[in-house]
TORZAKOL-324568 format. One record per residue: residue in one letter; x, y, z of N, C-alpha, C in turn. Coordinates in steps of 0.2 Angstrom, whole numbers, plus 5000, padded with zeros to 4 digits. Layout:
residues N
{"A",{X,Y,Z},{X,Y,Z},{X,Y,Z}}
...
***
This chain:
residues 109
{"X",{5683,4598,4976},{5679,4594,4972},{5676,4586,4975}}
{"X",{5681,4584,4978},{5681,4578,4982},{5675,4579,4987}}
{"X",{5676,4582,4991},{5669,4584,4996},{5663,4588,4991}}
{"X",{5663,4587,4986},{5657,4591,4986},{5657,4583,4981}}
{"X",{5659,4580,4980},{5656,4572,4976},{5653,4570,4981}}
{"X",{5654,4567,4986},{5653,4564,4992},{5645,4568,4995}}
{"X",{5643,4574,4995},{5639,4578,4997},{5634,4575,4992}}
{"X",{5636,4577,4987},{5630,4575,4980},{5628,4570,4981}}
{"X",{5634,4563,4982},{5632,4556,4982},{5626,4556,4989}}
{"X",{5629,4558,4993},{5625,4557,4999},{5617,4561,4999}}
{"X",{5614,4567,4996},{5610,4570,4993},{5604,4565,4990}}
{"X",{5609,4563,4985},{5605,4558,4979},{5606,4548,4982}}
{"X",{5606,4548,4987},{5608,4539,4988},{5601,4537,4989}}
{"X",{5601,4530,4987},{5607,4527,4985},{5611,4529,4977}}
{"X",{5618,4527,4980},{5623,4528,4974},{5630,4528,4974}}
{"X",{5633,4527,4969},{5639,4525,4966},{5643,4530,4967}}
{"X",{5647,4531,4968},{5655,4535,4967},{5659,4530,4962}}
{"X",{5661,4530,4956},{5668,4524,4952},{5670,4530,4951}}
{"X",{5677,4530,4956},{5683,4531,4953},{5689,4528,4947}}
{"X",{5691,4531,4942},{5693,4526,4936},{5698,4528,4937}}
{"X",{5705,4524,4934},{5715,4527,4937},{5715,4530,4944}}
{"X",{5712,4526,4947},{5712,4530,4957},{5720,4533,4956}}
{"X",{5725,4528,4955},{5733,4529,4956},{5735,4537,4950}}
{"X",{5731,4541,4950},{5731,4547,4947},{5735,4551,4952}}
{"X",{5728,4552,4959},{5727,4555,4961},{5730,4551,4970}}
{"X",{5728,4543,4970},{5731,4539,4973},{5739,4539,4975}}
{"X",{5742,4538,4970},{5750,4537,4972},{5753,4539,4976}}
{"X",{5757,4533,4980},{5761,4535,4986},{5764,4544,4985}}
{"X",{5763,4545,4991},{5766,4551,4994},{5772,4552,4994}}
{"X",{5775,4559,4992},{5782,4560,4992},{5782,4567,4999}}
{"X",{5789,4565,5001},{5791,4571,5007},{5793,4579,5003}}
{"X",{5795,4580,4997},{5793,4587,4995},{5791,4587,4987}}
{"X",{5788,4592,4985},{5785,4591,4982},{5788,4594,4975}}
{"X",{5789,4590,4969},{5794,4594,4963},{5789,4599,4961}}
{"X",{5785,4605,4963},{5782,4610,4961},{5777,4610,4953}}
{"X",{5777,4604,4952},{5773,4602,4945},{5765,4598,4948}}
{"X",{5762,4602,4952},{5754,4600,4953},{5755,4595,4958}}
{"X",{5760,4591,4960},{5761,4587,4966},{5757,4588,4972}}
{"X",{5758,4596,4974},{5752,4599,4981},{5746,4597,4982}}
{"X",{5742,4600,4973},{5737,4599,4972},{5733,4593,4971}}
{"X",{5736,4588,4970},{5738,4583,4968},{5735,4577,4976}}
{"X",{5741,4580,4979},{5745,4578,4987},{5734,4580,4992}}
{"X",{5731,4586,4990},{5728,4589,4994},{5721,4583,4992}}
{"X",{5721,4584,4985},{5715,4578,4982},{5715,4574,4987}}
{"X",{5721,4568,4986},{5722,4563,4990},{5721,4564,4997}}
{"X",{5724,4569,5001},{5720,4569,5009},{5713,4570,5008}}
{"X",{5709,4573,5005},{5702,4574,5005},{5698,4568,5004}}
{"X",{5701,4563,4997},{5697,4560,4999},{5700,4552,5005}}
{"X",{5704,4555,5006},{5706,4549,5013},{5701,4551,5019}}
{"X",{5698,4560,5020},{5695,4562,5024},{5689,4561,5023}}
{"X",{5687,4559,5018},{5679,4558,5014},{5679,4551,5017}}
{"X",{5686,4548,5017},{5685,4539,5016},{5682,4536,5024}}
{"X",{5685,4541,5028},{5687,4538,5035},{5681,4540,5038}}
{"X",{5675,4545,5035},{5667,4549,5038},{5664,4543,5036}}
{"X",{5666,4536,5032},{5659,4534,5027},{5659,4528,5031}}
{"X",{5651,4528,5032},{5651,4522,5035},{5647,4517,5031}}
{"X",{5648,4510,5033},{5647,4506,5031},{5639,4506,5028}}
{"X",{5638,4505,5033},{5628,4506,5032},{5626,4511,5027}}
{"X",{5631,4515,5028},{5628,4521,5022},{5626,4517,5015}}
{"X",{5619,4520,5010},{5620,4520,5004},{5624,4522,4998}}
{"X",{5630,4522,5001},{5635,4525,4994},{5638,4520,4993}}
{"X",{5642,4517,4988},{5646,4514,4986},{5651,4517,4983}}
{"X",{5658,4516,4985},{5662,4518,4981},{5668,4512,4976}}
{"X",{5669,4515,4972},{5673,4509,4968},{5676,4513,4965}}
{"X",{5685,4510,4965},{5689,4510,4962},{5693,4508,4957}}
{"X",{5694,4512,4952},{5701,4504,4949},{5705,4509,4948}}
{"X",{5712,4501,4946},{5716,4504,4944},{5721,4498,4940}}
{"X",{5725,4500,4937},{5730,4495,4934},{5736,4495,4937}}
{"X",{5738,4499,4941},{5744,4500,4944},{5744,4501,4953}}
{"X",{5741,4496,4956},{5741,4494,4962},{5746,4495,4966}}
{"X",{5752,4495,4961},{5759,4492,4965},{5760,4499,4968}}
{"X",{5760,4506,4966},{5760,4513,4968},{5754,4517,4971}}
{"X",{5748,4514,4974},{5747,4518,4977},{5748,4517,4985}}
{"X",{5744,4522,4988},{5746,4526,4994},{5743,4521,5000}}
{"X",{5750,4519,5003},{5746,4513,5007},{5741,4515,5014}}
{"X",{5742,4522,5013},{5735,4525,5017},{5726,4524,5014}}
{"X",{5727,4524,5006},{5723,4523,5003},{5719,4513,5007}}
{"X",{5723,4510,5006},{5724,4503,5006},{5722,4500,5013}}
{"X",{5722,4505,5018},{5721,4505,5025},{5715,4503,5026}}
{"X",{5714,4497,5030},{5710,4492,5033},{5703,4496,5035}}
{"X",{5696,4496,5034},{5692,4501,5034},{5692,4509,5028}}
{"X",{5695,4508,5026},{5694,4513,5020},{5696,4509,5013}}
{"X",{5694,4504,5011},{5694,4500,5007},{5693,4493,5008}}
{"X",{5686,4490,5008},{5683,4486,5010},{5686,4478,5005}}
{"X",{5686,4481,5002},{5689,4471,4996},{5692,4475,4990}}
{"X",{5696,4470,4988},{5702,4471,4985},{5698,4465,4978}}
{"X",{5698,4467,4973},{5695,4462,4966},{5701,4462,4962}}
{"X",{5702,4455,4961},{5711,4457,4955},{5706,4454,4949}}
{"X",{5709,4455,4944},{5704,4455,4938},{5712,4454,4932}}
{"X",{5716,4449,4933},{5721,4446,4928},{5721,4446,4921}}
{"X",{5726,4446,4919},{5729,4449,4912},{5725,4443,4908}}
{"X",{5720,4443,4900},{5719,4439,4898},{5725,4434,4895}}
{"X",{5723,4426,4896},{5727,4423,4891},{5725,4424,4885}}
{"X",{5729,4418,4880},{5730,4420,4875},{5724,4416,4870}}
{"X",{5720,4414,4876},{5713,4410,4870},{5708,4416,4875}}
{"X",{5709,4418,4881},{5704,4427,4880},{5705,4431,4874}}
{"X",{5709,4430,4874},{5714,4438,4866},{5710,4438,4862}}
{"X",{5711,4431,4861},{5708,4428,4852},{5700,4430,4855}}
{"X",{5696,4430,4861},{5690,4430,4861},{5689,4438,4861}}
{"X",{5692,4441,4863},{5691,4450,4864},{5693,4452,4858}}
{"X",{5697,4451,4853},{5699,4450,4845},{5691,4452,4841}}
{"X",{5689,4444,4842},{5685,4441,4839},{5677,4448,4839}}
{"X",{5678,4446,4844},{5670,4454,4847},{5673,4458,4846}}
{"X",{5677,4461,4845},{5679,4468,4843},{5678,4470,4836}}
{"X",{5680,4464,4831},{5682,4463,4826},{5677,4461,4823}}
{"X",{5671,4458,4822},{5665,4455,4819},{5663,4458,4815}}
{"X",{5664,4465,4818},{5660,4470,4809},{5666,4472,4805}}
{"X",{5670,4469,4807},{5675,4471,4800},{5676,4466,4793}}
{"X",{5674,4461,4795},{5674,4458,4789},{5669,4457,4785}}
***
């Protein structure tokens, strides 16, 4: 499926591939699988790495990945050349949380 995604992106370039919660397939690999689907996740991860390795910066395809668990991502995924930039959004402070709550609850009053 990963290969098909990148083929489709190339066919429809310029395009953006957005992968949310990349930690679900991009977490650090284990030596031996536990038999509960780990091998499929690892194959997906390896195909993603393969596609990213063949990626050219001049390509009109941008790949964005999001996670809230950067601490468990496989180091192979974070290697230079695969991910160009890392942008971190810190947790909101108390004032920001209050503003977010106001925005999402304004129709409740």
